[in-house]
N, C-alpha and C positions, 0 to 999 in steps of 0.2 A: 645168611646162615644156610649152610648146606646140609645134606643128609647126615654128615658126621657130627653135626651140632656146633654149639658155641658155648664157651664158658659163661655162666650166669653173670659173673663180674664184668666180662667184656660186653655183654648185652646191656647191662646196667649203664656202662660208660657210653655206649653207642646211642642209647635212647635218652640218657640224661634223667632217668627216673630214680627216685629214692629207693633204696634196697627193700624196705618193708613193703612199699607199694608194688614194686615189681614182683616180689615173692608172692604177694596176695594174688595178683593176676595170673602169674605162672601156675600157681597151684590150681586155680580154677580151669585154666586151659588144659592142664594135665588131667584133671578129673573128667573133663569133657572128651578126652581122648584125642585132642588136637596136637598135643606135644608130648614128648617123653623126656624124662630126666634120668641121668645116671651119674654116679660118683666117678670122677676122674682125678685120682690123687686127692688133693685138698679142695678141689673145685667140683662144682656140679655142672655137667654139660647138658645143655638143653637142645633138643632137636625136634623138628616137626615130624609128624607121623605121615609118611608118604602115601599110605593107603587112603588117607583123608584128603590129601592134596596131590592128586595125580599130575604127572607132567614133570 
């Protein structure tokens, strides 16, 4: 996943995690400020917050 993000569905497929379980963990990561999500058409794009992950 690059700074532009990845669709949550693609992340789900790549990790092989169940959607509800993935949503639960992504929401906690977003609350902690480690990732950001944005609506991209019908999908939700997930990206990491670069200020938390330098380099």
